[in-house]
PDB file of N, H, CA, C and O in Angstrom:
ATOM      1  N   MET A   1     -20.245  -2.535 -17.777  1.00  0.00           N
ATOM      2  CA  MET A   1     -19.218  -2.558 -16.771  1.00  0.00           C
ATOM      3  C   MET A   1     -19.905  -2.260 -15.556  1.00  0.00           C
ATOM      4  O   MET A   1     -20.757  -1.371 -15.528  1.00  0.00           O
ATOM      5  N   ALA A   2     -19.595  -2.950 -14.523  1.00  0.00           N
ATOM      6  H   ALA A   2     -18.904  -3.672 -14.546  1.00  0.00           H
ATOM      7  CA  ALA A   2     -20.343  -2.407 -13.005  1.00  0.00           C
ATOM      8  C   ALA A   2     -19.452  -1.500 -12.545  1.00  0.00           C
ATOM      9  O   ALA A   2     -18.260  -1.605 -12.835  1.00  0.00           O
ATOM     10  N   GLN A   3     -19.876  -0.599 -11.850  1.00  0.00           N
ATOM     11  H   GLN A   3     -20.844  -0.514 -11.615  1.00  0.00           H
ATOM     12  CA  GLN A   3     -19.184   0.459 -11.113  1.00  0.00           C
ATOM     13  C   GLN A   3     -19.716   0.472  -9.684  1.00  0.00           C
ATOM     14  O   GLN A   3     -20.768  -0.052  -9.319  1.00  0.00           O
ATOM     15  N   THR A   4     -18.736   1.225  -8.825  1.00  0.00           N
ATOM     16  H   THR A   4     -17.881   1.650  -9.122  1.00  0.00           H
ATOM     17  CA  THR A   4     -19.140   1.477  -7.410  1.00  0.00           C
ATOM     18  C   THR A   4     -19.471   2.786  -7.279  1.00  0.00           C
ATOM     19  O   THR A   4     -19.017   3.622  -8.060  1.00  0.00           O
ATOM     20  N   MET A   5     -20.401   3.147  -6.155  1.00  0.00           N
ATOM     21  H   MET A   5     -20.770   2.468  -5.521  1.00  0.00           H
ATOM     22  CA  MET A   5     -20.683   4.508  -5.920  1.00  0.00           C
ATOM     23  C   MET A   5     -20.848   4.526  -4.381  1.00  0.00           C
ATOM     24  O   MET A   5     -21.551   3.740  -3.745  1.00  0.00           O
ATOM     25  N   VAL A   6     -20.081   5.562  -3.857  1.00  0.00           N
ATOM     26  H   VAL A   6     -19.510   6.201  -4.373  1.00  0.00           H
ATOM     27  CA  VAL A   6     -20.206   5.770  -2.522  1.00  0.00           C
ATOM     28  C   VAL A   6     -21.457   6.061  -2.025  1.00  0.00           C
ATOM     29  O   VAL A   6     -21.976   7.111  -2.406  1.00  0.00           O
ATOM     30  N   LYS A   7     -22.134   5.250  -1.145  1.00  0.00           N
ATOM     31  H   LYS A   7     -21.712   4.397  -0.835  1.00  0.00           H
ATOM     32  CA  LYS A   7     -23.308   5.588  -0.561  1.00  0.00           C
ATOM     33  C   LYS A   7     -23.204   6.361   0.815  1.00  0.00           C
ATOM     34  O   LYS A   7     -23.934   7.318   1.073  1.00  0.00           O
ATOM     35  N   ALA A   8     -22.407   5.958   1.530  1.00  0.00           N
ATOM     36  H   ALA A   8     -21.814   5.180   1.320  1.00  0.00           H
ATOM     37  CA  ALA A   8     -22.183   6.479   3.100  1.00  0.00           C
ATOM     38  C   ALA A   8     -20.835   6.394   3.544  1.00  0.00           C
ATOM     39  O   ALA A   8     -20.219   5.368   3.254  1.00  0.00           O
ATOM     40  N   MET A   9     -20.214   7.367   4.253  1.00  0.00           N
ATOM     41  H   MET A   9     -20.715   8.201   4.489  1.00  0.00           H
ATOM     42  CA  MET A   9     -18.981   7.088   4.916  1.00  0.00           C
ATOM     43  C   MET A   9     -19.095   7.598   6.338  1.00  0.00           C
ATOM     44  O   MET A   9     -19.638   8.661   6.641  1.00  0.00           O
ATOM     45  N   LYS A  10     -18.482   6.666   7.263  1.00  0.00           N
ATOM     46  H   LYS A  10     -18.041   5.803   7.017  1.00  0.00           H
ATOM     47  CA  LYS A  10     -18.612   6.959   8.727  1.00  0.00           C
ATOM     48  C   LYS A  10     -17.381   6.823   9.491  1.00  0.00           C
ATOM     49  O   LYS A  10     -16.452   6.111   9.108  1.00  0.00           O
ATOM     50  N   LEU A  11     -17.366   7.475  10.526  1.00  0.00           N
ATOM     51  H   LEU A  11     -18.120   8.053  10.837  1.00  0.00           H
ATOM     52  CA  LEU A  11     -16.167   7.554  11.363  1.00  0.00           C
ATOM     53  C   LEU A  11     -16.666   6.659  12.776  1.00  0.00           C
ATOM     54  O   LEU A  11     -17.621   6.958  13.493  1.00  0.00           O
ATOM     55  N   ARG A  12     -15.874   5.658  12.928  1.00  0.00           N
ATOM     56  H   ARG A  12     -15.098   5.415  12.345  1.00  0.00           H
ATOM     57  CA  ARG A  12     -16.181   4.746  14.139  1.00  0.00           C
ATOM     58  C   ARG A  12     -14.972   4.856  15.138  1.00  0.00           C
ATOM     59  O   ARG A  12     -13.840   4.472  14.847  1.00  0.00           O
ATOM     60  N   LEU A  13     -15.326   5.426  16.365  1.00  0.00           N
ATOM     61  H   LEU A  13     -16.246   5.738  16.601  1.00  0.00           H
ATOM     62  CA  LEU A  13     -14.346   5.483  17.572  1.00  0.00           C
ATOM     63  C   LEU A  13     -14.677   4.274  18.505  1.00  0.00           C
ATOM     64  O   LEU A  13     -15.779   4.010  18.985  1.00  0.00           O
ATOM     65  N   THR A  14     -13.565   3.628  18.659  1.00  0.00           N
ATOM     66  H   THR A  14     -12.669   3.843  18.270  1.00  0.00           H
ATOM     67  CA  THR A  14     -13.610   2.533  19.746  1.00  0.00           C
ATOM     68  C   THR A  14     -12.995   2.760  20.960  1.00  0.00           C
ATOM     69  O   THR A  14     -11.810   3.091  20.933  1.00  0.00           O
ATOM     70  N   TYR A  15     -13.595   2.644  22.085  1.00  0.00           N
ATOM     71  H   TYR A  15     -14.558   2.375  22.107  1.00  0.00           H
ATOM     72  CA  TYR A  15     -13.009   2.978  23.582  1.00  0.00           C
ATOM     73  C   TYR A  15     -12.760   1.847  24.303  1.00  0.00           C
ATOM     74  O   TYR A  15     -13.492   0.867  24.161  1.00  0.00           O
ATOM     75  N   GLU A  16     -11.827   1.837  25.062  1.00  0.00           N
ATOM     76  H   GLU A  16     -11.233   2.633  25.176  1.00  0.00           H
ATOM     77  CA  GLU A  16     -11.592   0.710  26.082  1.00  0.00           C
ATOM     78  C   GLU A  16     -12.454   1.188  27.405  1.00  0.00           C
ATOM     79  O   GLU A  16     -12.149   2.185  28.059  1.00  0.00           O
ATOM     80  N   ILE A  17     -13.486   0.399  27.680  1.00  0.00           N
ATOM     81  H   ILE A  17     -13.734  -0.411  27.148  1.00  0.00           H
ATOM     82  CA  ILE A  17     -14.298   0.947  28.980  1.00  0.00           C
ATOM     83  C   ILE A  17     -13.863   0.123  30.199  1.00  0.00           C
ATOM     84  O   ILE A  17     -14.159   0.519  31.326  1.00  0.00           O
ATOM     85  N   GLY A  18     -13.199  -0.960  30.021  1.00  0.00           N
ATOM     86  H   GLY A  18     -12.958  -1.281  29.105  1.00  0.00           H
ATOM     87  CA  GLY A  18     -12.765  -1.678  31.167  1.00  0.00           C
ATOM     88  C   GLY A  18     -12.097  -3.042  31.052  1.00  0.00           C
ATOM     89  O   GLY A  18     -11.536  -3.326  29.994  1.00  0.00           O
ATOM     90  N   ILE A  19     -12.115  -3.817  31.961  1.00  0.00           N
ATOM     91  H   ILE A  19     -12.571  -3.586  32.820  1.00  0.00           H
ATOM     92  CA  ILE A  19     -11.355  -5.216  31.862  1.00  0.00           C
ATOM     93  C   ILE A  19     -12.375  -6.109  32.344  1.00  0.00           C
ATOM     94  O   ILE A  19     -12.857  -5.939  33.463  1.00  0.00           O
ATOM     95  N   GLY A  20     -12.761  -7.090  31.554  1.00  0.00           N
ATOM     96  H   GLY A  20     -12.369  -7.228  30.645  1.00  0.00           H
ATOM     97  CA  GLY A  20     -13.503  -8.215  31.667  1.00  0.00           C
ATOM     98  C   GLY A  20     -12.930  -9.468  32.225  1.00  0.00           C
ATOM     99  O   GLY A  20     -11.785  -9.464  32.678  1.00  0.00           O
ATOM    100  N   GLU A  21     -13.727 -10.628  32.217  1.00  0.00           N
ATOM    101  H   GLU A  21     -14.657 -10.630  31.849  1.00  0.00           H
ATOM    102  CA  GLU A  21     -13.034 -11.744  32.828  1.00  0.00           C
ATOM    103  C   GLU A  21     -11.956 -12.182  32.010  1.00  0.00           C
ATOM    104  O   GLU A  21     -11.852 -11.986  30.799  1.00  0.00           O
ATOM    105  N   GLY A  22     -11.030 -12.886  32.870  1.00  0.00           N
ATOM    106  H   GLY A  22     -11.114 -13.045  33.854  1.00  0.00           H
ATOM    107  CA  GLY A  22      -9.762 -13.316  32.154  1.00  0.00           C
ATOM    108  C   GLY A  22      -8.708 -12.073  31.804  1.00  0.00           C
ATOM    109  O   GLY A  22      -7.676 -12.170  31.140  1.00  0.00           O
ATOM    110  N   GLY A  23      -9.269 -10.844  32.452  1.00  0.00           N
ATOM    111  H   GLY A  23     -10.107 -10.765  32.991  1.00  0.00           H
ATOM    112  CA  GLY A  23      -8.217  -9.802  31.975  1.00  0.00           C
ATOM    113  C   GLY A  23      -8.278  -9.327  30.603  1.00  0.00           C
ATOM    114  O   GLY A  23      -7.363  -8.638  30.152  1.00  0.00           O
ATOM    115  N   LYS A  24      -9.417  -9.687  29.823  1.00  0.00           N
ATOM    116  H   LYS A  24     -10.160 -10.247  30.189  1.00  0.00           H
ATOM    117  CA  LYS A  24      -9.674  -8.998  28.346  1.00  0.00           C
ATOM    118  C   LYS A  24     -10.222  -7.831  28.424  1.00  0.00           C
ATOM    119  O   LYS A  24     -11.086  -7.645  29.281  1.00  0.00           O
ATOM    120  N   PRO A  25      -9.859  -6.855  27.597  1.00  0.00           N
ATOM    121  CA  PRO A  25     -10.303  -5.505  27.719  1.00  0.00           C
ATOM    122  C   PRO A  25     -11.892  -5.487  27.104  1.00  0.00           C
ATOM    123  O   PRO A  25     -12.243  -6.338  26.286  1.00  0.00           O
ATOM    124  N   ILE A  26     -12.700  -4.553  27.528  1.00  0.00           N
ATOM    125  H   ILE A  26     -12.415  -3.862  28.192  1.00  0.00           H
ATOM    126  CA  ILE A  26     -14.126  -4.445  27.218  1.00  0.00           C
ATOM    127  C   ILE A  26     -14.066  -3.263  26.274  1.00  0.00           C
ATOM    128  O   ILE A  26     -13.516  -2.236  26.672  1.00  0.00           O
ATOM    129  N   PHE A  27     -14.585  -3.318  25.053  1.00  0.00           N
ATOM    130  H   PHE A  27     -15.032  -4.152  24.730  1.00  0.00           H
ATOM    131  CA  PHE A  27     -14.883  -2.209  24.315  1.00  0.00           C
ATOM    132  C   PHE A  27     -16.223  -1.691  23.838  1.00  0.00           C
ATOM    133  O   PHE A  27     -17.223  -2.401  23.734  1.00  0.00           O
ATOM    134  N   LYS A  28     -16.159  -0.220  23.517  1.00  0.00           N
ATOM    135  H   LYS A  28     -15.347   0.357  23.602  1.00  0.00           H
ATOM    136  CA  LYS A  28     -17.531   0.145  23.283  1.00  0.00           C
ATOM    137  C   LYS A  28     -17.291   1.256  22.137  1.00  0.00           C
ATOM    138  O   LYS A  28     -16.429   2.128  22.242  1.00  0.00           O
ATOM    139  N   SER A  29     -18.145   1.123  21.041  1.00  0.00           N
ATOM    140  H   SER A  29     -18.845   0.414  20.956  1.00  0.00           H
ATOM    141  CA  SER A  29     -17.843   2.007  19.849  1.00  0.00           C
ATOM    142  C   SER A  29     -18.943   3.066  19.811  1.00  0.00           C
ATOM    143  O   SER A  29     -20.049   2.987  20.345  1.00  0.00           O
ATOM    144  N   LYS A  30     -18.456   4.048  19.104  1.00  0.00           N
ATOM    145  H   LYS A  30     -17.557   4.112  18.670  1.00  0.00           H
ATOM    146  CA  LYS A  30     -19.452   5.138  18.702  1.00  0.00           C
ATOM    147  C   LYS A  30     -19.367   5.522  17.191  1.00  0.00           C
ATOM    148  O   LYS A  30     -18.230   5.669  16.743  1.00  0.00           O
ATOM    149  N   THR A  31     -20.262   5.675  16.480  1.00  0.00           N
ATOM    150  H   THR A  31     -21.186   5.555  16.844  1.00  0.00           H
ATOM    151  CA  THR A  31     -20.228   5.935  15.030  1.00  0.00           C
ATOM    152  C   THR A  31     -20.837   7.196  14.679  1.00  0.00           C
ATOM    153  O   THR A  31     -21.949   7.520  15.097  1.00  0.00           O
ATOM    154  N   TYR A  32     -20.060   7.984  13.846  1.00  0.00           N
ATOM    155  H   TYR A  32     -19.157   7.721  13.507  1.00  0.00           H
ATOM    156  CA  TYR A  32     -20.554   9.287  13.386  1.00  0.00           C
ATOM    157  C   TYR A  32     -20.627   9.314  11.963  1.00  0.00           C
ATOM    158  O   TYR A  32     -19.674   8.864  11.328  1.00  0.00           O
ATOM    159  N   GLY A  33     -21.772   9.845  11.282  1.00  0.00           N
ATOM    160  H   GLY A  33     -22.546  10.211  11.798  1.00  0.00           H
ATOM    161  CA  GLY A  33     -22.046   9.757  10.047  1.00  0.00           C
ATOM    162  C   GLY A  33     -21.739  11.183   9.380  1.00  0.00           C
ATOM    163  O   GLY A  33     -21.323  12.134  10.041  1.00  0.00           O
ATOM    164  N   GLY A  34     -21.959  11.226   8.166  1.00  0.00           N
ATOM    165  H   GLY A  34     -22.297  10.453   7.629  1.00  0.00           H
ATOM    166  CA  GLY A  34     -21.696  12.564   7.459  1.00  0.00           C
ATOM    167  C   GLY A  34     -20.186  12.984   7.301  1.00  0.00           C
ATOM    168  O   GLY A  34     -19.861  14.171   7.279  1.00  0.00           O
ATOM    169  N   VAL A  35     -19.312  11.991   7.195  1.00  0.00           N
ATOM    170  H   VAL A  35     -19.576  11.027   7.212  1.00  0.00           H
ATOM    171  CA  VAL A  35     -18.005  12.113   6.674  1.00  0.00           C
ATOM    172  C   VAL A  35     -17.974  12.373   5.189  1.00  0.00           C
ATOM    173  O   VAL A  35     -18.595  11.694   4.372  1.00  0.00           O
ATOM    174  N   VAL A  36     -17.120  13.522   4.864  1.00  0.00           N
ATOM    175  H   VAL A  36     -16.615  14.074   5.527  1.00  0.00           H
ATOM    176  CA  VAL A  36     -16.975  13.843   3.488  1.00  0.00           C
ATOM    177  C   VAL A  36     -16.076  12.913   2.970  1.00  0.00           C
ATOM    178  O   VAL A  36     -15.229  12.395   3.698  1.00  0.00           O
ATOM    179  N   GLU A  37     -16.191  12.605   1.593  1.00  0.00           N
ATOM    180  H   GLU A  37     -16.879  13.026   1.001  1.00  0.00           H
ATOM    181  CA  GLU A  37     -15.273  11.807   0.721  1.00  0.00           C
ATOM    182  C   GLU A  37     -13.948  12.413   0.662  1.00  0.00           C
ATOM    183  O   GLU A  37     -12.968  11.670   0.636  1.00  0.00           O
ATOM    184  N   THR A  38     -13.815  13.622   0.639  1.00  0.00           N
ATOM    185  H   THR A  38     -14.612  14.226   0.660  1.00  0.00           H
ATOM    186  CA  THR A  38     -12.488  14.340   0.624  1.00  0.00           C
ATOM    187  C   THR A  38     -11.521  14.189   1.944  1.00  0.00           C
ATOM    188  O   THR A  38     -10.310  14.406   1.896  1.00  0.00           O
ATOM    189  N   ALA A  39     -12.174  13.816   3.043  1.00  0.00           N
ATOM    190  H   ALA A  39     -13.158  13.640   3.082  1.00  0.00           H
ATOM    191  CA  ALA A  39     -11.467  13.803   4.260  1.00  0.00           C
ATOM    192  C   ALA A  39     -10.137  12.898   4.229  1.00  0.00           C
ATOM    193  O   ALA A  39     -10.271  11.729   3.866  1.00  0.00           O
ATOM    194  N   THR A  40      -9.091  13.282   4.523  1.00  0.00           N
ATOM    195  H   THR A  40      -8.982  14.232   4.817  1.00  0.00           H
ATOM    196  CA  THR A  40      -7.757  12.420   4.656  1.00  0.00           C
ATOM    197  C   THR A  40      -7.743  11.569   5.776  1.00  0.00           C
ATOM    198  O   THR A  40      -8.558  11.799   6.670  1.00  0.00           O
ATOM    199  N   ALA A  41      -6.968  10.634   5.887  1.00  0.00           N
ATOM    200  H   ALA A  41      -6.306  10.447   5.161  1.00  0.00           H
ATOM    201  CA  ALA A  41      -6.830   9.846   7.098  1.00  0.00           C
ATOM    202  C   ALA A  41      -6.257  10.824   8.143  1.00  0.00           C
ATOM    203  O   ALA A  41      -6.722  10.749   9.281  1.00  0.00           O
ATOM    204  N   ASP A  42      -5.365  11.668   7.898  1.00  0.00           N
ATOM    205  H   ASP A  42      -4.987  11.728   6.974  1.00  0.00           H
ATOM    206  CA  ASP A  42      -4.882  12.530   8.968  1.00  0.00           C
ATOM    207  C   ASP A  42      -5.922  13.431   9.588  1.00  0.00           C
ATOM    208  O   ASP A  42      -5.862  13.780  10.767  1.00  0.00           O
ATOM    209  N   GLN A  43      -6.999  13.843   8.651  1.00  0.00           N
ATOM    210  H   GLN A  43      -7.048  13.560   7.693  1.00  0.00           H
ATOM    211  CA  GLN A  43      -7.850  14.636   9.014  1.00  0.00           C
ATOM    212  C   GLN A  43      -8.858  13.806   9.990  1.00  0.00           C
ATOM    213  O   GLN A  43      -9.248  14.298  11.049  1.00  0.00           O
ATOM    214  N   LEU A  44      -9.201  12.667   9.607  1.00  0.00           N
ATOM    215  H   LEU A  44      -8.884  12.267   8.747  1.00  0.00           H
ATOM    216  CA  LEU A  44     -10.131  11.682  10.296  1.00  0.00           C
ATOM    217  C   LEU A  44      -9.482  11.430  11.784  1.00  0.00           C
ATOM    218  O   LEU A  44     -10.112  11.398  12.841  1.00  0.00           O
ATOM    219  N   PHE A  45      -8.417  11.300  11.651  1.00  0.00           N
ATOM    220  H   PHE A  45      -7.905  11.326  10.792  1.00  0.00           H
ATOM    221  CA  PHE A  45      -7.472  10.812  12.925  1.00  0.00           C
ATOM    222  C   PHE A  45      -7.453  12.018  13.873  1.00  0.00           C
ATOM    223  O   PHE A  45      -7.409  11.726  15.068  1.00  0.00           O
ATOM    224  N   GLN A  46      -7.477  13.251  13.573  1.00  0.00           N
ATOM    225  H   GLN A  46      -7.512  13.488  12.602  1.00  0.00           H
ATOM    226  CA  GLN A  46      -7.465  14.427  14.375  1.00  0.00           C
ATOM    227  C   GLN A  46      -8.817  14.632  15.020  1.00  0.00           C
ATOM    228  O   GLN A  46      -8.980  14.953  16.197  1.00  0.00           O
ATOM    229  N   VAL A  47      -9.893  14.384  14.013  1.00  0.00           N
ATOM    230  H   VAL A  47      -9.759  14.123  13.057  1.00  0.00           H
ATOM    231  CA  VAL A  47     -11.190  14.434  14.598  1.00  0.00           C
ATOM    232  C   VAL A  47     -11.553  13.462  15.516  1.00  0.00           C
ATOM    233  O   VAL A  47     -12.281  13.743  16.468  1.00  0.00           O
ATOM    234  N   GLY A  48     -11.071  12.220  15.308  1.00  0.00           N
ATOM    235  H   GLY A  48     -10.479  11.991  14.535  1.00  0.00           H
ATOM    236  CA  GLY A  48     -11.270  11.037  16.297  1.00  0.00           C
ATOM    237  C   GLY A  48     -10.552  11.529  17.703  1.00  0.00           C
ATOM    238  O   GLY A  48     -11.087  11.383  18.803  1.00  0.00           O
ATOM    239  N   GLN A  49      -9.398  12.069  17.518  1.00  0.00           N
ATOM    240  H   GLN A  49      -8.964  12.188  16.625  1.00  0.00           H
ATOM    241  CA  GLN A  49      -8.617  12.531  18.858  1.00  0.00           C
ATOM    242  C   GLN A  49      -9.325  13.572  19.530  1.00  0.00           C
ATOM    243  O   GLN A  49      -9.298  13.569  20.761  1.00  0.00           O
ATOM    244  N   ALA A  50      -9.967  14.479  18.911  1.00  0.00           N
ATOM    245  H   ALA A  50      -9.989  14.481  17.911  1.00  0.00           H
ATOM    246  CA  ALA A  50     -10.794  15.666  19.375  1.00  0.00           C
ATOM    247  C   ALA A  50     -12.051  15.243  19.980  1.00  0.00           C
ATOM    248  O   ALA A  50     -12.466  15.792  21.000  1.00  0.00           O
ATOM    249  N   LEU A  51     -12.719  14.232  19.366  1.00  0.00           N
ATOM    250  H   LEU A  51     -12.382  13.786  18.538  1.00  0.00           H
ATOM    251  CA  LEU A  51     -13.838  13.622  19.893  1.00  0.00           C
ATOM    252  C   LEU A  51     -13.640  12.937  21.138  1.00  0.00           C
ATOM    253  O   LEU A  51     -14.418  13.124  22.074  1.00  0.00           O
ATOM    254  N   ALA A  52     -12.555  12.075  21.234  1.00  0.00           N
ATOM    255  H   ALA A  52     -11.923  11.923  20.474  1.00  0.00           H
ATOM    256  CA  ALA A  52     -12.094  11.240  22.249  1.00  0.00           C
ATOM    257  C   ALA A  52     -11.705  11.966  23.483  1.00  0.00           C
ATOM    258  O   ALA A  52     -11.763  11.497  24.619  1.00  0.00           O
ATOM    259  N   SER A  53     -11.258  13.288  23.118  1.00  0.00           N
ATOM    260  H   SER A  53     -11.210  13.669  22.194  1.00  0.00           H
ATOM    261  CA  SER A  53     -10.795  14.159  24.358  1.00  0.00           C
ATOM    262  C   SER A  53     -12.025  14.484  25.303  1.00  0.00           C
ATOM    263  O   SER A  53     -11.955  14.804  26.490  1.00  0.00           O
ATOM    264  N   LEU A  54     -13.153  14.337  24.541  1.00  0.00           N
ATOM    265  H   LEU A  54     -13.210  14.077  23.577  1.00  0.00           H
ATOM    266  CA  LEU A  54     -14.454  14.592  25.487  1.00  0.00           C
ATOM    267  C   LEU A  54     -14.922  13.387  26.205  1.00  0.00           C
ATOM    268  O   LEU A  54     -15.948  13.445  26.883  1.00  0.00           O
ATOM    269  N   SER A  55     -14.209  12.260  26.096  1.00  0.00           N
ATOM    270  H   SER A  55     -13.375  12.213  25.545  1.00  0.00           H
ATOM    271  CA  SER A  55     -14.695  11.055  26.878  1.00  0.00           C
ATOM    272  C   SER A  55     -13.708  10.816  27.874  1.00  0.00           C
ATOM    273  O   SER A  55     -12.537  11.192  27.828  1.00  0.00           O
ATOM    274  N   ASN A  56     -14.419   9.979  29.036  1.00  0.00           N
ATOM    275  H   ASN A  56     -15.371   9.673  29.073  1.00  0.00           H
ATOM    276  CA  ASN A  56     -13.546   9.708  30.102  1.00  0.00           C
ATOM    277  C   ASN A  56     -12.748   8.379  30.014  1.00  0.00           C
ATOM    278  O   ASN A  56     -11.907   8.073  30.859  1.00  0.00           O
ATOM    279  N   ASP A  57     -13.079   7.561  28.875  1.00  0.00           N
ATOM    280  H   ASP A  57     -13.762   7.810  28.188  1.00  0.00           H
ATOM    281  CA  ASP A  57     -12.349   6.394  28.449  1.00  0.00           C
ATOM    282  C   ASP A  57     -11.360   6.488  27.375  1.00  0.00           C
ATOM    283  O   ASP A  57     -11.541   7.229  26.409  1.00  0.00           O
ATOM    284  N   PRO A  58     -10.351   5.779  27.513  1.00  0.00           N
ATOM    285  CA  PRO A  58      -9.240   5.937  26.455  1.00  0.00           C
ATOM    286  C   PRO A  58      -9.763   5.411  25.139  1.00  0.00           C
ATOM    287  O   PRO A  58     -10.614   4.527  25.041  1.00  0.00           O
ATOM    288  N   LEU A  59      -9.176   6.036  24.136  1.00  0.00           N
ATOM    289  H   LEU A  59      -8.484   6.754  24.216  1.00  0.00           H
ATOM    290  CA  LEU A  59      -9.570   5.638  22.770  1.00  0.00           C
ATOM    291  C   LEU A  59      -8.667   4.545  22.299  1.00  0.00           C
ATOM    292  O   LEU A  59      -7.451   4.622  22.472  1.00  0.00           O
ATOM    293  N   ALA A  60      -9.207   3.578  21.736  1.00  0.00           N
ATOM    294  H   ALA A  60     -10.195   3.516  21.596  1.00  0.00           H
ATOM    295  CA  ALA A  60      -8.440   2.272  21.197  1.00  0.00           C
ATOM    296  C   ALA A  60      -8.243   2.180  19.890  1.00  0.00           C
ATOM    297  O   ALA A  60      -7.214   1.687  19.427  1.00  0.00           O
ATOM    298  N   MET A  61      -9.232   2.658  19.149  1.00  0.00           N
ATOM    299  H   MET A  61     -10.067   3.059  19.525  1.00  0.00           H
ATOM    300  CA  MET A  61      -9.116   2.642  17.611  1.00  0.00           C
ATOM    301  C   MET A  61      -9.939   3.812  17.065  1.00  0.00           C
ATOM    302  O   MET A  61     -10.811   4.375  17.727  1.00  0.00           O
ATOM    303  N   VAL A  62      -9.569   4.172  15.690  1.00  0.00           N
ATOM    304  H   VAL A  62      -8.861   3.714  15.152  1.00  0.00           H
ATOM    305  CA  VAL A  62     -10.257   5.142  14.879  1.00  0.00           C
ATOM    306  C   VAL A  62     -10.382   4.326  13.474  1.00  0.00           C
ATOM    307  O   VAL A  62      -9.400   4.032  12.792  1.00  0.00           O
ATOM    308  N   GLU A  63     -11.552   4.045  13.183  1.00  0.00           N
ATOM    309  H   GLU A  63     -12.349   4.284  13.737  1.00  0.00           H
ATOM    310  CA  GLU A  63     -11.915   3.494  11.810  1.00  0.00           C
ATOM    311  C   GLU A  63     -12.932   4.378  10.974  1.00  0.00           C
ATOM    312  O   GLU A  63     -13.887   5.017  11.417  1.00  0.00           O
ATOM    313  N   LYS A  64     -12.492   4.262   9.623  1.00  0.00           N
ATOM    314  H   LYS A  64     -11.717   3.744   9.263  1.00  0.00           H
ATOM    315  CA  LYS A  64     -13.433   4.762   8.684  1.00  0.00           C
ATOM    316  C   LYS A  64     -14.031   3.846   7.939  1.00  0.00           C
ATOM    317  O   LYS A  64     -13.287   3.093   7.311  1.00  0.00           O
ATOM    318  N   ASN A  65     -15.316   3.692   7.826  1.00  0.00           N
ATOM    319  H   ASN A  65     -15.920   4.304   8.336  1.00  0.00           H
ATOM    320  CA  ASN A  65     -16.234   2.852   7.177  1.00  0.00           C
ATOM    321  C   ASN A  65     -16.851   3.418   6.098  1.00  0.00           C
ATOM    322  O   ASN A  65     -17.580   4.388   6.310  1.00  0.00           O
ATOM    323  N   ASP A  66     -16.676   2.919   4.728  1.00  0.00           N
ATOM    324  H   ASP A  66     -16.084   2.132   4.556  1.00  0.00           H
ATOM    325  CA  ASP A  66     -17.259   3.344   3.542  1.00  0.00           C
ATOM    326  C   ASP A  66     -18.186   2.226   3.025  1.00  0.00           C
ATOM    327  O   ASP A  66     -17.764   1.083   2.845  1.00  0.00           O
ATOM    328  N   LEU A  67     -19.398   2.572   2.804  1.00  0.00           N
ATOM    329  H   LEU A  67     -19.740   3.500   2.950  1.00  0.00           H
ATOM    330  CA  LEU A  67     -20.442   1.774   2.122  1.00  0.00           C
ATOM    331  C   LEU A  67     -20.694   2.161   0.591  1.00  0.00           C
ATOM    332  O   LEU A  67     -21.022   3.289   0.223  1.00  0.00           O
ATOM    333  N   TYR A  68     -20.512   1.161  -0.169  1.00  0.00           N
ATOM    334  H   TYR A  68     -20.246   0.244   0.130  1.00  0.00           H
ATOM    335  CA  TYR A  68     -20.592   1.336  -1.635  1.00  0.00           C
ATOM    336  C   TYR A  68     -21.829   0.740  -2.104  1.00  0.00           C
ATOM    337  O   TYR A  68     -22.377  -0.169  -1.480  1.00  0.00           O
ATOM    338  N   GLU A  69     -22.319   1.261  -3.269  1.00  0.00           N
ATOM    339  H   GLU A  69     -21.874   1.999  -3.776  1.00  0.00           H
ATOM    340  CA  GLU A  69     -23.464   0.549  -4.060  1.00  0.00           C
ATOM    341  C   GLU A  69     -22.780   0.165  -5.230  1.00  0.00           C
ATOM    342  O   GLU A  69     -22.072   0.973  -5.830  1.00  0.00           O
ATOM    343  N   VAL A  70     -22.937  -1.062  -5.629  1.00  0.00           N
ATOM    344  H   VAL A  70     -23.513  -1.719  -5.142  1.00  0.00           H
ATOM    345  CA  VAL A  70     -22.402  -1.665  -6.796  1.00  0.00           C
ATOM    346  C   VAL A  70     -23.578  -1.554  -7.867  1.00  0.00           C
ATOM    347  O   VAL A  70     -24.683  -2.072  -7.713  1.00  0.00           O
ATOM    348  N   ILE A  71     -23.149  -0.734  -9.079  1.00  0.00           N
ATOM    349  H   ILE A  71     -22.250  -0.313  -9.204  1.00  0.00           H
ATOM    350  CA  ILE A  71     -24.524  -0.653 -10.139  1.00  0.00           C
ATOM    351  C   ILE A  71     -23.829  -1.221 -11.576  1.00  0.00           C
ATOM    352  O   ILE A  71     -22.667  -1.109 -11.966  1.00  0.00           O
ATOM    353  N   GLY A  72     -24.729  -1.726 -12.063  1.00  0.00           N
ATOM    354  H   GLY A  72     -25.673  -1.817 -11.746  1.00  0.00           H
ATOM    355  CA  GLY A  72     -24.295  -2.211 -13.495  1.00  0.00           C
ATOM    356  C   GLY A  72     -25.159  -1.902 -14.446  1.00  0.00           C
ATOM    357  O   GLY A  72     -24.936  -2.226 -15.613  1.00  0.00           O
TER     358      GLY A  72
END
């Protein structure tokens, strides 16, 4: 039976950096690697908020991206 194994976990922060044509927001993202498997959603959100406080742009979204390898 096939199994999945975590290969990498990343935290992606998306910032709103301005307004484009037609009034649509423009976004820019920054991805951080080295996220541990045991990190909870609350912990990731807190880290995202802390990192965002170092930016001049408002934080629009915090995402956790997992990459799995399927082995059989």
